[in-house]
Each structure stands twice: as structure tokens, then as C-alpha cells.
PDB file of N, CA, C and O in Angstrom:
ATOM      1  N   UNK A   1    -101.337 -93.516 -34.647  1.00  0.00           N
ATOM      2  CA  UNK A   1    -102.066 -94.541 -35.382  1.00  0.00           C
ATOM      3  C   UNK A   1    -101.092 -95.483 -36.101  1.00  0.00           C
ATOM      4  O   UNK A   1    -100.180 -95.071 -36.819  1.00  0.00           O
ATOM      5  N   UNK A   2    -101.381 -96.933 -35.829  1.00  0.00           N
ATOM      6  CA  UNK A   2    -100.706 -97.905 -36.493  1.00  0.00           C
ATOM      7  C   UNK A   2    -101.092 -98.121 -37.785  1.00  0.00           C
ATOM      8  O   UNK A   2    -102.291 -98.040 -38.052  1.00  0.00           O
ATOM      9  N   UNK A   3    -100.162 -98.424 -38.777  1.00  0.00           N
ATOM     10  CA  UNK A   3    -100.455 -98.788 -40.144  1.00  0.00           C
ATOM     11  C   UNK A   3    -100.465-100.405 -40.222  1.00  0.00           C
ATOM     12  O   UNK A   3     -99.465-101.097 -40.034  1.00  0.00           O
ATOM     13  N   UNK A   4    -101.501-100.798 -40.468  1.00  0.00           N
ATOM     14  CA  UNK A   4    -101.491-102.529 -40.616  1.00  0.00           C
ATOM     15  C   UNK A   4    -101.837-102.790 -42.080  1.00  0.00           C
ATOM     16  O   UNK A   4    -102.650-102.111 -42.708  1.00  0.00           O
ATOM     17  N   UNK A   5    -101.185-103.784 -42.557  1.00  0.00           N
ATOM     18  CA  UNK A   5    -101.635-104.453 -43.788  1.00  0.00           C
ATOM     19  C   UNK A   5    -101.660-105.720 -43.734  1.00  0.00           C
ATOM     20  O   UNK A   5    -100.758-106.371 -43.207  1.00  0.00           O
ATOM     21  N   UNK A   6    -102.806-106.288 -44.328  1.00  0.00           N
ATOM     22  CA  UNK A   6    -102.801-107.749 -44.319  1.00  0.00           C
ATOM     23  C   UNK A   6    -102.631-108.172 -45.634  1.00  0.00           C
ATOM     24  O   UNK A   6    -103.361-107.750 -46.531  1.00  0.00           O
ATOM     25  N   UNK A   7    -101.602-109.084 -45.853  1.00  0.00           N
ATOM     26  CA  UNK A   7    -101.459-109.461 -47.147  1.00  0.00           C
ATOM     27  C   UNK A   7    -101.939-110.882 -47.288  1.00  0.00           C
ATOM     28  O   UNK A   7    -101.788-111.771 -46.451  1.00  0.00           O
ATOM     29  N   UNK A   8    -102.650-110.999 -48.680  1.00  0.00           N
ATOM     30  CA  UNK A   8    -103.268-112.186 -48.890  1.00  0.00           C
ATOM     31  C   UNK A   8    -104.243-112.032 -50.003  1.00  0.00           C
ATOM     32  O   UNK A   8    -104.832-110.959 -50.135  1.00  0.00           O
ATOM     33  N   UNK A   9    -104.454-113.018 -50.804  1.00  0.00           N
ATOM     34  CA  UNK A   9    -105.251-113.155 -52.008  1.00  0.00           C
ATOM     35  C   UNK A   9    -106.803-113.019 -51.880  1.00  0.00           C
ATOM     36  O   UNK A   9    -107.513-113.043 -52.885  1.00  0.00           O
ATOM     37  N   UNK A  10    -107.267-112.888 -50.730  1.00  0.00           N
ATOM     38  CA  UNK A  10    -108.600-112.939 -50.604  1.00  0.00           C
ATOM     39  C   UNK A  10    -109.291-114.232 -49.911  1.00  0.00           C
ATOM     40  O   UNK A  10    -110.509-114.371 -49.807  1.00  0.00           O
ATOM     41  N   UNK A  11    -108.344-115.131 -49.467  1.00  0.00           N
ATOM     42  CA  UNK A  11    -108.775-116.462 -49.174  1.00  0.00           C
ATOM     43  C   UNK A  11    -109.666-116.417 -47.700  1.00  0.00           C
ATOM     44  O   UNK A  11    -109.752-115.326 -47.137  1.00  0.00           O
ATOM     45  N   UNK A  12    -110.200-117.391 -47.206  1.00  0.00           N
ATOM     46  CA  UNK A  12    -110.852-117.343 -46.096  1.00  0.00           C
ATOM     47  C   UNK A  12    -109.991-117.013 -44.892  1.00  0.00           C
ATOM     48  O   UNK A  12    -110.355-116.240 -44.006  1.00  0.00           O
ATOM     49  N   UNK A  13    -108.915-117.599 -44.913  1.00  0.00           N
ATOM     50  CA  UNK A  13    -108.019-117.194 -43.739  1.00  0.00           C
ATOM     51  C   UNK A  13    -107.366-115.611 -43.724  1.00  0.00           C
ATOM     52  O   UNK A  13    -107.062-115.073 -42.660  1.00  0.00           O
ATOM     53  N   UNK A  14    -107.208-114.997 -44.933  1.00  0.00           N
ATOM     54  CA  UNK A  14    -106.959-113.852 -44.910  1.00  0.00           C
ATOM     55  C   UNK A  14    -108.078-112.916 -44.639  1.00  0.00           C
ATOM     56  O   UNK A  14    -107.775-111.849 -44.105  1.00  0.00           O
ATOM     57  N   UNK A  15    -109.321-113.144 -44.920  1.00  0.00           N
ATOM     58  CA  UNK A  15    -110.404-112.456 -44.440  1.00  0.00           C
ATOM     59  C   UNK A  15    -110.730-112.749 -43.042  1.00  0.00           C
ATOM     60  O   UNK A  15    -111.242-111.846 -42.381  1.00  0.00           O
ATOM     61  N   UNK A  16    -110.496-113.934 -42.478  1.00  0.00           N
ATOM     62  CA  UNK A  16    -110.452-114.152 -40.998  1.00  0.00           C
ATOM     63  C   UNK A  16    -109.582-113.213 -40.183  1.00  0.00           C
ATOM     64  O   UNK A  16    -109.929-112.641 -39.150  1.00  0.00           O
ATOM     65  N   UNK A  17    -108.255-113.121 -40.863  1.00  0.00           N
ATOM     66  CA  UNK A  17    -107.106-112.165 -40.093  1.00  0.00           C
ATOM     67  C   UNK A  17    -107.463-110.748 -40.284  1.00  0.00           C
ATOM     68  O   UNK A  17    -107.055-109.947 -39.442  1.00  0.00           O
ATOM     69  N   UNK A  18    -108.157-110.337 -41.260  1.00  0.00           N
ATOM     70  CA  UNK A  18    -108.769-108.905 -41.181  1.00  0.00           C
ATOM     71  C   UNK A  18    -109.853-108.605 -40.185  1.00  0.00           C
ATOM     72  O   UNK A  18    -109.903-107.561 -39.533  1.00  0.00           O
ATOM     73  N   UNK A  19    -110.866-109.760 -40.098  1.00  0.00           N
ATOM     74  CA  UNK A  19    -111.937-109.529 -39.230  1.00  0.00           C
ATOM     75  C   UNK A  19    -111.431-109.483 -37.749  1.00  0.00           C
ATOM     76  O   UNK A  19    -111.912-108.713 -36.918  1.00  0.00           O
ATOM     77  N   UNK A  20    -110.343-110.437 -37.465  1.00  0.00           N
ATOM     78  CA  UNK A  20    -109.722-110.419 -36.046  1.00  0.00           C
ATOM     79  C   UNK A  20    -109.114-109.191 -35.747  1.00  0.00           C
ATOM     80  O   UNK A  20    -109.398-108.661 -34.673  1.00  0.00           O
ATOM     81  N   UNK A  21    -108.286-108.624 -36.551  1.00  0.00           N
ATOM     82  CA  UNK A  21    -107.705-107.418 -36.297  1.00  0.00           C
ATOM     83  C   UNK A  21    -108.863-106.218 -35.976  1.00  0.00           C
ATOM     84  O   UNK A  21    -108.868-105.554 -34.940  1.00  0.00           O
ATOM     85  N   UNK A  22    -109.643-106.107 -36.854  1.00  0.00           N
ATOM     86  CA  UNK A  22    -110.877-105.129 -36.720  1.00  0.00           C
ATOM     87  C   UNK A  22    -111.390-105.403 -35.365  1.00  0.00           C
ATOM     88  O   UNK A  22    -111.399-104.486 -34.544  1.00  0.00           O
ATOM     89  N   UNK A  23    -111.810-106.557 -35.061  1.00  0.00           N
ATOM     90  CA  UNK A  23    -112.609-106.780 -33.934  1.00  0.00           C
ATOM     91  C   UNK A  23    -111.692-106.600 -32.454  1.00  0.00           C
ATOM     92  O   UNK A  23    -112.175-106.229 -31.385  1.00  0.00           O
ATOM     93  N   UNK A  24    -110.518-106.899 -32.653  1.00  0.00           N
ATOM     94  CA  UNK A  24    -109.690-106.557 -31.467  1.00  0.00           C
ATOM     95  C   UNK A  24    -109.358-105.026 -31.209  1.00  0.00           C
ATOM     96  O   UNK A  24    -109.281-104.501 -30.098  1.00  0.00           O
ATOM     97  N   UNK A  25    -109.182-104.427 -32.393  1.00  0.00           N
ATOM     98  CA  UNK A  25    -108.907-103.005 -32.412  1.00  0.00           C
ATOM     99  C   UNK A  25    -110.230-102.242 -31.854  1.00  0.00           C
ATOM    100  O   UNK A  25    -110.087-101.227 -31.173  1.00  0.00           O
ATOM    101  N   UNK A  26    -111.252-102.645 -32.093  1.00  0.00           N
ATOM    102  CA  UNK A  26    -112.522-102.156 -31.581  1.00  0.00           C
ATOM    103  C   UNK A  26    -112.573-102.231 -30.144  1.00  0.00           C
ATOM    104  O   UNK A  26    -112.771-101.276 -29.393  1.00  0.00           O
ATOM    105  N   UNK A  27    -112.352-103.604 -29.763  1.00  0.00           N
ATOM    106  CA  UNK A  27    -112.376-103.798 -28.274  1.00  0.00           C
ATOM    107  C   UNK A  27    -111.320-103.115 -27.417  1.00  0.00           C
ATOM    108  O   UNK A  27    -111.520-102.799 -26.244  1.00  0.00           O
ATOM    109  N   UNK A  28    -110.313-102.930 -28.000  1.00  0.00           N
ATOM    110  CA  UNK A  28    -109.257-102.246 -27.176  1.00  0.00           C
ATOM    111  C   UNK A  28    -109.041-100.730 -27.455  1.00  0.00           C
ATOM    112  O   UNK A  28    -108.103-100.116 -26.947  1.00  0.00           O
ATOM    113  N   UNK A  29    -109.826-100.235 -28.169  1.00  0.00           N
ATOM    114  CA  UNK A  29    -109.847 -98.712 -28.734  1.00  0.00           C
ATOM    115  C   UNK A  29    -108.463 -98.364 -29.495  1.00  0.00           C
ATOM    116  O   UNK A  29    -108.052 -97.205 -29.541  1.00  0.00           O
ATOM    117  N   UNK A  30    -107.882 -99.273 -29.995  1.00  0.00           N
ATOM    118  CA  UNK A  30    -106.431 -99.147 -30.778  1.00  0.00           C
ATOM    119  C   UNK A  30    -107.042 -98.398 -31.958  1.00  0.00           C
ATOM    120  O   UNK A  30    -108.110 -98.665 -32.507  1.00  0.00           O
ATOM    121  N   UNK A  31    -106.142 -97.360 -32.276  1.00  0.00           N
ATOM    122  CA  UNK A  31    -106.315 -96.467 -33.527  1.00  0.00           C
ATOM    123  C   UNK A  31    -105.230 -97.094 -34.549  1.00  0.00           C
ATOM    124  O   UNK A  31    -104.006 -97.027 -34.440  1.00  0.00           O
ATOM    125  N   UNK A  32    -106.050 -97.777 -35.665  1.00  0.00           N
ATOM    126  CA  UNK A  32    -105.288 -98.321 -36.646  1.00  0.00           C
ATOM    127  C   UNK A  32    -105.852 -97.983 -37.996  1.00  0.00           C
ATOM    128  O   UNK A  32    -107.044 -97.687 -38.078  1.00  0.00           O
ATOM    129  N   UNK A  33    -105.032 -98.005 -39.132  1.00  0.00           N
ATOM    130  CA  UNK A  33    -105.357 -97.875 -40.572  1.00  0.00           C
ATOM    131  C   UNK A  33    -105.143 -99.285 -41.017  1.00  0.00           C
ATOM    132  O   UNK A  33    -104.046 -99.842 -40.955  1.00  0.00           O
ATOM    133  N   UNK A  34    -106.152 -99.798 -41.434  1.00  0.00           N
ATOM    134  CA  UNK A  34    -106.022-101.188 -41.835  1.00  0.00           C
ATOM    135  C   UNK A  34    -106.206-101.243 -43.342  1.00  0.00           C
ATOM    136  O   UNK A  34    -107.192-100.724 -43.865  1.00  0.00           O
ATOM    137  N   UNK A  35    -105.320-101.830 -44.005  1.00  0.00           N
ATOM    138  CA  UNK A  35    -105.308-102.057 -45.516  1.00  0.00           C
ATOM    139  C   UNK A  35    -105.140-103.725 -45.924  1.00  0.00           C
ATOM    140  O   UNK A  35    -104.330-104.531 -45.468  1.00  0.00           O
ATOM    141  N   UNK A  36    -106.081-103.905 -46.830  1.00  0.00           N
ATOM    142  CA  UNK A  36    -105.831-105.416 -47.327  1.00  0.00           C
ATOM    143  C   UNK A  36    -105.083-105.139 -48.746  1.00  0.00           C
ATOM    144  O   UNK A  36    -105.431-104.295 -49.572  1.00  0.00           O
ATOM    145  N   UNK A  37    -103.974-106.036 -48.853  1.00  0.00           N
ATOM    146  CA  UNK A  37    -103.085-106.115 -50.070  1.00  0.00           C
ATOM    147  C   UNK A  37    -103.307-107.378 -50.668  1.00  0.00           C
ATOM    148  O   UNK A  37    -102.938-108.420 -50.125  1.00  0.00           O
ATOM    149  N   UNK A  38    -103.899-107.341 -51.776  1.00  0.00           N
ATOM    150  CA  UNK A  38    -104.211-108.646 -52.527  1.00  0.00           C
ATOM    151  C   UNK A  38    -103.422-108.896 -53.703  1.00  0.00           C
ATOM    152  O   UNK A  38    -103.403-110.041 -54.154  1.00  0.00           O
ATOM    153  N   UNK A  39    -102.735-107.930 -54.289  1.00  0.00           N
ATOM    154  CA  UNK A  39    -101.791-107.995 -55.418  1.00  0.00           C
ATOM    155  C   UNK A  39    -100.663-108.950 -55.156  1.00  0.00           C
ATOM    156  O   UNK A  39     -99.931-108.703 -54.198  1.00  0.00           O
ATOM    157  N   UNK A  40    -100.447-109.955 -55.855  1.00  0.00           N
ATOM    158  CA  UNK A  40     -99.396-110.846 -55.625  1.00  0.00           C
ATOM    159  C   UNK A  40     -97.954-109.959 -55.677  1.00  0.00           C
ATOM    160  O   UNK A  40     -97.137-110.134 -54.773  1.00  0.00           O
ATOM    161  N   UNK A  41     -97.717-109.153 -56.596  1.00  0.00           N
ATOM    162  CA  UNK A  41     -96.539-108.412 -56.868  1.00  0.00           C
ATOM    163  C   UNK A  41     -96.246-107.479 -55.347  1.00  0.00           C
ATOM    164  O   UNK A  41     -95.151-107.391 -54.791  1.00  0.00           O
ATOM    165  N   UNK A  42     -97.303-106.956 -54.968  1.00  0.00           N
ATOM    166  CA  UNK A  42     -97.105-106.085 -53.746  1.00  0.00           C
ATOM    167  C   UNK A  42     -96.786-107.155 -52.550  1.00  0.00           C
ATOM    168  O   UNK A  42     -95.886-106.928 -51.742  1.00  0.00           O
ATOM    169  N   UNK A  43     -97.546-108.276 -52.497  1.00  0.00           N
ATOM    170  CA  UNK A  43     -97.166-109.130 -51.422  1.00  0.00           C
ATOM    171  C   UNK A  43     -95.696-109.654 -51.547  1.00  0.00           C
ATOM    172  O   UNK A  43     -94.949-109.559 -50.573  1.00  0.00           O
ATOM    173  N   UNK A  44     -95.257-110.210 -52.735  1.00  0.00           N
ATOM    174  CA  UNK A  44     -93.870-110.725 -52.814  1.00  0.00           C
ATOM    175  C   UNK A  44     -93.000-109.669 -52.459  1.00  0.00           C
ATOM    176  O   UNK A  44     -92.007-109.983 -51.803  1.00  0.00           O
ATOM    177  N   UNK A  45     -93.165-108.502 -52.751  1.00  0.00           N
ATOM    178  CA  UNK A  45     -92.471-107.328 -52.416  1.00  0.00           C
ATOM    179  C   UNK A  45     -91.997-107.123 -50.850  1.00  0.00           C
ATOM    180  O   UNK A  45     -90.985-106.511 -50.509  1.00  0.00           O
ATOM    181  N   UNK A  46     -92.819-107.681 -50.084  1.00  0.00           N
ATOM    182  CA  UNK A  46     -92.438-107.792 -48.611  1.00  0.00           C
ATOM    183  C   UNK A  46     -91.823-109.042 -48.133  1.00  0.00           C
ATOM    184  O   UNK A  46     -91.659-109.288 -46.938  1.00  0.00           O
ATOM    185  N   UNK A  47     -91.442-109.933 -49.230  1.00  0.00           N
ATOM    186  CA  UNK A  47     -90.623-111.031 -49.155  1.00  0.00           C
ATOM    187  C   UNK A  47     -91.526-112.203 -48.389  1.00  0.00           C
ATOM    188  O   UNK A  47     -91.070-113.054 -47.626  1.00  0.00           O
ATOM    189  N   UNK A  48     -92.860-112.046 -48.764  1.00  0.00           N
ATOM    190  CA  UNK A  48     -93.841-113.069 -48.142  1.00  0.00           C
ATOM    191  C   UNK A  48     -94.311-114.004 -49.182  1.00  0.00           C
ATOM    192  O   UNK A  48     -94.929-113.640 -50.182  1.00  0.00           O
ATOM    193  N   UNK A  49     -93.990-115.236 -48.905  1.00  0.00           N
ATOM    194  CA  UNK A  49     -94.471-116.298 -49.707  1.00  0.00           C
ATOM    195  C   UNK A  49     -95.589-117.192 -49.307  1.00  0.00           C
ATOM    196  O   UNK A  49     -96.079-118.005 -50.091  1.00  0.00           O
ATOM    197  N   UNK A  50     -96.001-117.031 -48.043  1.00  0.00           N
ATOM    198  CA  UNK A  50     -97.193-117.679 -47.445  1.00  0.00           C
ATOM    199  C   UNK A  50     -98.192-116.905 -46.649  1.00  0.00           C
ATOM    200  O   UNK A  50     -97.896-116.323 -45.606  1.00  0.00           O
ATOM    201  N   UNK A  51     -99.332-116.917 -47.155  1.00  0.00           N
ATOM    202  CA  UNK A  51    -100.279-115.824 -46.665  1.00  0.00           C
ATOM    203  C   UNK A  51    -101.363-116.546 -45.771  1.00  0.00           C
ATOM    204  O   UNK A  51    -101.508-117.766 -45.862  1.00  0.00           O
ATOM    205  N   UNK A  52    -102.114-115.793 -44.917  1.00  0.00           N
ATOM    206  CA  UNK A  52    -101.908-114.470 -44.738  1.00  0.00           C
ATOM    207  C   UNK A  52    -100.735-113.921 -43.988  1.00  0.00           C
ATOM    208  O   UNK A  52    -100.190-114.619 -43.133  1.00  0.00           O
ATOM    209  N   UNK A  53    -100.306-112.687 -44.263  1.00  0.00           N
ATOM    210  CA  UNK A  53     -99.281-112.191 -43.463  1.00  0.00           C
ATOM    211  C   UNK A  53     -99.813-110.780 -42.896  1.00  0.00           C
ATOM    212  O   UNK A  53    -100.810-110.256 -43.391  1.00  0.00           O
ATOM    213  N   UNK A  54     -99.166-110.245 -41.934  1.00  0.00           N
ATOM    214  CA  UNK A  54     -99.621-108.852 -41.160  1.00  0.00           C
ATOM    215  C   UNK A  54     -98.169-108.197 -41.214  1.00  0.00           C
ATOM    216  O   UNK A  54     -97.110-108.770 -40.956  1.00  0.00           O
ATOM    217  N   UNK A  55     -98.339-106.942 -41.584  1.00  0.00           N
ATOM    218  CA  UNK A  55     -97.367-106.005 -41.620  1.00  0.00           C
ATOM    219  C   UNK A  55     -97.789-104.991 -40.817  1.00  0.00           C
ATOM    220  O   UNK A  55     -98.912-104.528 -41.013  1.00  0.00           O
ATOM    221  N   UNK A  56     -96.978-104.484 -39.795  1.00  0.00           N
ATOM    222  CA  UNK A  56     -97.149-103.348 -38.934  1.00  0.00           C
ATOM    223  C   UNK A  56     -96.150-102.278 -39.213  1.00  0.00           C
ATOM    224  O   UNK A  56     -94.958-102.516 -39.018  1.00  0.00           O
ATOM    225  N   UNK A  57     -96.556-101.081 -39.670  1.00  0.00           N
ATOM    226  CA  UNK A  57     -95.560 -99.888 -39.776  1.00  0.00           C
ATOM    227  C   UNK A  57     -94.431-100.542 -40.625  1.00  0.00           C
ATOM    228  O   UNK A  57     -93.274-100.468 -40.208  1.00  0.00           O
ATOM    229  N   UNK A  58     -94.706-101.173 -41.782  1.00  0.00           N
ATOM    230  CA  UNK A  58     -93.651-101.524 -42.660  1.00  0.00           C
ATOM    231  C   UNK A  58     -92.889-102.799 -42.316  1.00  0.00           C
ATOM    232  O   UNK A  58     -91.990-103.152 -43.080  1.00  0.00           O
ATOM    233  N   UNK A  59     -93.170-103.516 -41.238  1.00  0.00           N
ATOM    234  CA  UNK A  59     -92.404-104.747 -40.715  1.00  0.00           C
ATOM    235  C   UNK A  59     -93.372-105.901 -40.714  1.00  0.00           C
ATOM    236  O   UNK A  59     -94.472-105.892 -40.160  1.00  0.00           O
ATOM    237  N   UNK A  60     -92.879-106.824 -41.347  1.00  0.00           N
ATOM    238  CA  UNK A  60     -93.585-108.238 -41.326  1.00  0.00           C
ATOM    239  C   UNK A  60     -93.652-108.901 -39.862  1.00  0.00           C
ATOM    240  O   UNK A  60     -92.593-109.373 -39.448  1.00  0.00           O
ATOM    241  N   UNK A  61     -94.622-108.975 -39.154  1.00  0.00           N
ATOM    242  CA  UNK A  61     -94.772-109.567 -37.871  1.00  0.00           C
ATOM    243  C   UNK A  61     -95.293-110.841 -37.855  1.00  0.00           C
ATOM    244  O   UNK A  61     -95.061-111.546 -36.873  1.00  0.00           O
ATOM    245  N   UNK A  62     -96.046-111.322 -38.892  1.00  0.00           N
ATOM    246  CA  UNK A  62     -96.804-112.685 -38.790  1.00  0.00           C
ATOM    247  C   UNK A  62     -97.065-113.207 -40.408  1.00  0.00           C
ATOM    248  O   UNK A  62     -97.532-112.483 -41.287  1.00  0.00           O
ATOM    249  N   UNK A  63     -96.699-114.469 -40.563  1.00  0.00           N
ATOM    250  CA  UNK A  63     -97.088-114.884 -41.952  1.00  0.00           C
ATOM    251  C   UNK A  63     -97.320-116.407 -41.812  1.00  0.00           C
ATOM    252  O   UNK A  63     -96.813-117.100 -40.930  1.00  0.00           O
ATOM    253  N   UNK A  64     -98.219-116.880 -42.872  1.00  0.00           N
ATOM    254  CA  UNK A  64     -98.484-118.309 -43.046  1.00  0.00           C
ATOM    255  C   UNK A  64     -99.756-118.762 -42.301  1.00  0.00           C
ATOM    256  O   UNK A  64    -100.147-119.891 -42.595  1.00  0.00           O
ATOM    257  N   UNK A  65    -100.516-118.028 -41.323  1.00  0.00           N
ATOM    258  CA  UNK A  65    -101.609-118.451 -40.745  1.00  0.00           C
ATOM    259  C   UNK A  65    -102.461-117.283 -40.040  1.00  0.00           C
ATOM    260  O   UNK A  65    -101.969-116.183 -39.787  1.00  0.00           O
ATOM    261  N   UNK A  66    -103.551-117.574 -39.801  1.00  0.00           N
ATOM    262  CA  UNK A  66    -104.513-116.686 -38.883  1.00  0.00           C
ATOM    263  C   UNK A  66    -103.680-116.429 -37.539  1.00  0.00           C
ATOM    264  O   UNK A  66    -103.481-117.417 -36.833  1.00  0.00           O
ATOM    265  N   UNK A  67    -103.190-115.230 -37.134  1.00  0.00           N
ATOM    266  CA  UNK A  67    -102.744-115.017 -35.946  1.00  0.00           C
ATOM    267  C   UNK A  67    -103.608-115.315 -34.666  1.00  0.00           C
ATOM    268  O   UNK A  67    -104.831-115.184 -34.695  1.00  0.00           O
ATOM    269  N   UNK A  68    -102.966-115.697 -33.602  1.00  0.00           N
ATOM    270  CA  UNK A  68    -103.748-115.877 -32.301  1.00  0.00           C
ATOM    271  C   UNK A  68    -104.329-114.732 -31.790  1.00  0.00           C
ATOM    272  O   UNK A  68    -103.619-113.732 -31.897  1.00  0.00           O
ATOM    273  N   UNK A  69    -105.532-114.556 -31.207  1.00  0.00           N
ATOM    274  CA  UNK A  69    -106.076-113.303 -30.613  1.00  0.00           C
ATOM    275  C   UNK A  69    -105.124-112.603 -29.714  1.00  0.00           C
ATOM    276  O   UNK A  69    -105.015-111.379 -29.782  1.00  0.00           O
ATOM    277  N   UNK A  70    -104.381-113.357 -28.817  1.00  0.00           N
ATOM    278  CA  UNK A  70    -103.348-112.809 -27.880  1.00  0.00           C
ATOM    279  C   UNK A  70    -102.390-112.073 -28.608  1.00  0.00           C
ATOM    280  O   UNK A  70    -101.996-110.974 -28.219  1.00  0.00           O
ATOM    281  N   UNK A  71    -101.890-112.753 -29.910  1.00  0.00           N
ATOM    282  CA  UNK A  71    -100.912-112.185 -30.476  1.00  0.00           C
ATOM    283  C   UNK A  71    -101.203-110.732 -31.021  1.00  0.00           C
ATOM    284  O   UNK A  71    -100.409-109.801 -30.887  1.00  0.00           O
ATOM    285  N   UNK A  72    -102.406-110.642 -31.638  1.00  0.00           N
ATOM    286  CA  UNK A  72    -103.016-109.503 -32.117  1.00  0.00           C
ATOM    287  C   UNK A  72    -103.096-108.339 -31.037  1.00  0.00           C
ATOM    288  O   UNK A  72    -102.793-107.178 -31.311  1.00  0.00           O
ATOM    289  N   UNK A  73    -103.589-108.810 -29.619  1.00  0.00           N
ATOM    290  CA  UNK A  73    -103.665-107.780 -28.774  1.00  0.00           C
ATOM    291  C   UNK A  73    -102.298-107.093 -28.322  1.00  0.00           C
ATOM    292  O   UNK A  73    -102.122-105.922 -27.985  1.00  0.00           O
ATOM    293  N   UNK A  74    -101.228-108.310 -28.419  1.00  0.00           N
ATOM    294  CA  UNK A  74     -99.899-107.792 -27.958  1.00  0.00           C
ATOM    295  C   UNK A  74     -99.404-106.772 -29.118  1.00  0.00           C
ATOM    296  O   UNK A  74     -98.688-105.848 -28.731  1.00  0.00           O
ATOM    297  N   UNK A  75     -99.694-106.841 -30.426  1.00  0.00           N
ATOM    298  CA  UNK A  75     -99.337-105.999 -31.311  1.00  0.00           C
ATOM    299  C   UNK A  75    -100.059-104.661 -31.171  1.00  0.00           C
ATOM    300  O   UNK A  75     -99.477-103.634 -31.522  1.00  0.00           O
ATOM    301  N   UNK A  76    -101.232-104.623 -30.701  1.00  0.00           N
ATOM    302  CA  UNK A  76    -102.082-103.372 -30.514  1.00  0.00           C
ATOM    303  C   UNK A  76    -101.989-102.646 -29.123  1.00  0.00           C
ATOM    304  O   UNK A  76    -102.594-101.627 -28.793  1.00  0.00           O
ATOM    305  N   UNK A  77    -101.191-103.312 -28.450  1.00  0.00           N
ATOM    306  CA  UNK A  77    -100.951-102.740 -26.982  1.00  0.00           C
ATOM    307  C   UNK A  77    -100.101-101.577 -26.942  1.00  0.00           C
ATOM    308  O   UNK A  77     -99.840-101.040 -25.865  1.00  0.00           O
TER     309      UNK A  77
END
């Protein structure tokens, strides 16, 4: 199971990122544990200054925008 965190303060792009990951995980049958991290101290702890950001198994894989659907599919493959 992949541990995925979406870092962001709850803005529309952050919510869209969570929705996109949930949708593609459901489509592909990928087993994920998805968590939203909204506390700024925790976000900065990952070295992220622009949100939304995506962390998979402890590694920042994307930051600053909503990822493309194909990018998310690649992560979950």
C-alpha cells in the first residue's frame, strides 16, 4: 500500500489534487492511504514552499500545481 500525502492549506487546487488521486486510485485499483496535510509547519517540514504538493512514501514527487492525470497514473502504477 502506498502512503500518499497531499500538502496544502485547503485551497481549491489542493482539493482538486486529492480528488484526482482518489479518482485514479479507484479507477486503477491501486491500494493507497491518502492523507491531507494542512498545517504549515508540517508542510514546510517537507521543504515545500508552494502547494499543492504530493508526497509518496516520504518523498516529495510534485509541488506547485495540480498534477496531470497521466502523472498520477504513473505514480500509482
